[in-house]
N, C-alpha and C positions, 0 to 999 in steps of 0.2 A: 301831875295832870290836872288841868283847870277844874273840871267838873265831871260828875257822873250823871249828868242830866240827859233825859230824852225829851226831845222837843215835840210838842203837839203837832200833828199833821196840819199843815197850813193849807187846807183844801176848801175853797169856797165853792159849794155846790152850784151857786149862781151868785152873780153880783147882786147885792141888796138893791131893792127897787120898790116901786109902789104898784100893787096889783100885778097884772101879767107883764107889764113893761119893765124890763131890767133898767137899772140906772146907768148913768155915765160915770166915768172914773177920771179923776185928774191926777196925772203923774208928772211931777216936776214942772208944773205949770201948763201942761198940754192936756186938753180934755179929749177923752176917747169915748166913743158912743157905740152901742151894740149895732153892728152893721145891718143885720137882717131886719131888726125891728124898725130902724129908721128908714131903710129902703122901702119896706112895705108901706109905711106911713106916707112917704113921698111919692108912691106909685112908681118906684123904680124897679125895673126887671133885674133880678139878681140870678146869676148862673154860676154854679160852682163846678169846676173841672176836677173830678175825683182823682184822676191819674196824676195830675201835677199840683193840685191844691190851689190853682189860680182861680181868681174870682173876677167876674165881669159884671159891671153895673151899666144898665142902659136906660136913658131917659131922653126920649125924643131923638135928636141927632147926636147926643153926647154919649160916648162910650168910655168907661173907665175900667182899666185892668189893674188888679191888685194881686200881690203875692204875700201871704202870711209870713211874718218874720222880716219883711223888707219895707224900707221907707220910700222905695221908688214906685211910682205909679205911672201909668201911660194913659193920657187923656187925648182921645182922637188922634192916636199915633204919635203924640208928642210926650216926651218924658217930663215928669213932675216929681219934685222931692217933697214928701210929706214931713210934718213936724216930728213924727216918730214912727217907728215901724207898725204895720198892721200886726195884731197879736191875738192869740187865743187866751180866753179867760173863762174858767168854769164851763167849758164846752161851747162857748160862743166866740164869735170873731168880733174884735173891736178895732175901730179905725179913728183917726183924728176927726173931730166934729166938723172942722172947716171943709171937709170933703163934701158936705151937704151943699155948700155954696157953689161948688163946681157943677152940681146937679140941679142948679136953679133955685135953691132955697135960700132964705135969709136966716142968719144965726145971730142971736143976741143973748147976753148974759143977764140973768135976774139975780142981782146980788142979795136982795132980801130973802128970796126963796132958795138961794144956792142951787140954781137950776139953769139950764140952757133952754132957750125957746127957739124952736126950729119952725119957720113959717114957709110952707110951700108956695109956689106961684099961684096956686088955687087950692082952696080947702082950708081946714082948720089948722091952727098952729099946734105943735107938739111941745109940751113942757117936760123936760127930762131932768129929774133930780140928779145931782152930781156928788159923788163921794171922792174924798181925797185919799190917795194911797200914802200910807205912812209906814215907818218902821218903829215899832215899840220895843223897848229894851229896859233892863235894869241897870242902874248906875248908882255908885256911892257919891257922885258929884264931887269927888276929890276928898270926901270926908272918910278917913280911915277908921272911924270909931264904930262902924257897923251899921250906920243909917243908910238905907237903900230907898231910892225913888224909882218909879216907873216913868220913863221919859219917852217922848215921841219926836220924830224928825222926818223930813222929806227923804225919799230914796237916794237923793244926791248928797245927803248930809246936811242940808240947810234947814233953817227954822227949828232948831233943837230947843225943846223946853221940857221942864218937869211937869208931869201930869198929876201924880199923887205920891205921897211919902208913906213910910211905915210898911213897905213891901219887902218881899224877898223872892228870889228866883226859885222855881221857874214860873213864868207867866204863860198862860194859854189863851187862845182866842177861839170863840165859838165858830162853827162852820159857816154861819151866815155873816160873820164879822161884826155882830151887834154887841157882843159882850166880851170882856176880858176877865179871866179868873187868875187869882194869884194867892200865894201864902202871905199873910200879913200879920202884923202885931200893932194894934191900935186900941187906945183907951182900955188898956189892961186885958184885951181880948186877943187871942192868937188862934188863927184858923184860916179857912178858905173864904176869901172875899171876891166879890165881882164888882165891875164898874163898866161904864161905857168907854169906847175907845178914846174919847176926848178927855177922860179923867173924871167925868161927872158921875153922880149916882152910885158912889161907893157904898156897899153894904156887906154885912157879915152873913155868909150862908151856913157855915159850919164852925162852931166854936170848939176847936180841938187842937191841943198843942202837939199832938202826934201825927196829924194828917199832913201829907206831903205829896208832891207831884200831881197836882190837879190836872184833869184831862177831860175835855168835853167828849161825849159820845159822837159818833159820826153823824147822827141826826140832830145833835144839839139839845136833846131832851134831858140828858143826865150829865153830872160831873162825877167822874171816878177819881179815886185817890188811893194812895198807898200808905200803909203804916207798917210797923214791925210785926203786926198780927196778920196782915194780908191785904185784901183788896176791898174797898168800900164804894158805895154809890149814894149820891143824893140827887134830888131833882134840881135841875139847873135853875128853876124859878124860885127855889128856896122854900117850897112848901113843906118839905120834910127835913128840917134843919138838923135834927139829931143824927141823921145818916142812916143808911140801910145797908149794912154789910151783906154782901151776897157771895163772896168767895172768902170764907172765914177760915184762917189757919192760926193756930197758936204760935207764939213766938218761937218756941222750941221746935215745933214741926217745920216752920218756915225755914229756920236755919239748918236743921238736919237734912231736909229734903232739897232745899233750893239755894243753899249758900249762906253768905253772911248777912243778907238783907236786901231790901229793895234799893234800886239805883235809878229808876226811871220808868215812865209809863207813856204810851202813845196809843191813839185810837186809829184803827185801820178802816178803810172805806167799806170793807165787807162786814163791818160790825164787830170784828174781833179786836182784841187788845194786844198790844205788844209790850211785854214787861221785861225790863232789864234788871238782872240781879247781880250783885257784887259778891265776890268771894276772894279770900286771901290764899295765895299759893307762894310760899317762900317769902321773898321781900316785896312782891308785887300784888296789887289788887287787880284782879281780872273781872271780866263781866261775861255773863251768858244771857242770850236773848231767847225769850219764849213767846210763842203765840198762845193766847188764852181763848179757849172756847168756853164762854161763861155759861152756856146752856148745859154743857156736859161736865163743867167744872174740871176741865183738863188743860194742863200746860204742856206744850210740846216744844222741844228745842228748835231754834230758827236761826239760820245764817251763821252758825258758830263754827270756828276753826280752832285747831290746836295752836297754842301759844300766840293767840291773837285776842283782842278785845274790841267790841263794838260799843261806841259811846255816842250819845246825842243823835239818835235815829229820828229821821223825819221823812215825809213823803211829799211828792209833787202834787199839785192841785188835782191832776187827773188820776193820781194813784199809779202812774206808769213807771215811776222811778223812786228809789230810796236814796237818801243822802245821809251820811254818817261819818264819824271819825273812827278810823281803823288804826289800832295800835298793834304792831307786830314786834315781838321780842327779838333781840339779836341772837344769833347762833353762830359760833365759830368766828369766822372773819367778817360776818355780816353784822352791821350795826342795827340797832332798833329803829323802826320807822314809825312815823306818826303822820298819816295822810287824811285829808278830807276826800271821801270817795262817793261815787254814785254807782248804783246797780239796779237791775230790774228787781221786782218784788220776789222773784225766785232766787235772787242772789247771783244770777248769771250776768256776764258782761260787766263785772266790777272793774272800775278804773279810778285812778286818782285824779282829782280835779286840781288840787293844790296841796302843798305840804303845810304842816303845822297850823291846822284850822280846827275849830271846835264849834259846837252848838249851831249847826247850819239850819237855815230855813229857806224854803223856796219862795221866789216871788210869785204873785198871783198868776202871772202868765207862764210860769214854769221854766223860764229861760235863765234865771240867775239864782245865786245863793248869797244870802247875807250870813256872815259868820263872825266869830270872835277869834282874835289872834293876840296873844299877850293880854293887854288891857283894852284894846280898841276893837272897833267894828270895821269889817271889810265887805265888799261885794265882789263877785266874780261870775263870769259867764260859765255855763256848764262845760264848755270845751276848754276851760282853763285860761281863756283870754280875758282881757279887760279888768284885771285885778286892780281894785282901787280902795284906798283907805278912806273911811267915812268920818271917823272921829279921831281927834288928837287933843283930848281935853285934860290929860293927866288924871283922869278918873278911871275907876274900874268898871267897865261896861260888860254886860253879859246877857244871855238869854234873849237874843233878838227875835222878833216876830214881825211878819208883814200884816198890816191891818188896813181896813177901809174906814174912814172917819167922815162924818157929815156934821 
């Protein structure tokens, strides 16, 4: 089995921006803008139909009808194809920026400021900073001697480049997308490092050879980590670099009460943590998942089934779905199964998306998964369609995450 990693929840509470105005996002060359914010700036009347989800935009004699998840628009009763579908991100609706031109505005690109300038027919122009959507992941770059780099690429697999070396999986991204944390070994130091999503600003936060599975808290204030002694916490800004253990267990107690040791850590939107523990039964390593109430110092079993194991758990940006690898042991004439699954946070309505997948991470719009298979990265829609291979580099790629980079 590839890995016993649990992926950080890739949940952007809001797309990064300046002040109260959320930023635009560029995905595979298409710039998306926050629909409500731009409509209000342009004086466009926006109406949302709760029963159908349809959106209408009215500016003078121009009426535009949109449907989230669809690239088809209707402008004054005539069909129009958008550059990409209207989509939900962090609780907001985003649409291609060129839609502003249909509503009478002019759109220009400010290359120096990496922003779009939207100028209405009358009134002040709006400057909207734009972030690029990227997929970050670990790769040995074809070097089998153990050297690992963090790389980035476009969601379609293009523009692949190495961001930093001296890293090891897993990597995690802060809820606002501004920081990446990873386990690294650099300049004779081993521990938890952070950097910006573009690879700049690498710094050591915790010098510890035993720390693993770093994970940002849901509010981004802390970094949690696992060791063979239990659960620890440091400030995400690095002010308390020596670490502040807050769920302390001895190695003997950890093994006696909770199995063979830690295998993964993720933060839930409700502030709780999800801890995966590994234990040996016969010839197999299995896992058990626990929800941790850190205020009460209590661990309770979560989504566990007999003769199955959950690996690489993550959650959608809205927290409405979980994705994970489910291993089910064979019994009698039934063969063992290994599927990439999604389910509600209660474990209900579990279904397989695709077979033989590991380390899933949701796209920011919550409609796709990036995951590992064998040595490469793939993307797939949540309904199992659109399976596509992103990398074919003869390198070992792992721990993919979605990120916004500016």
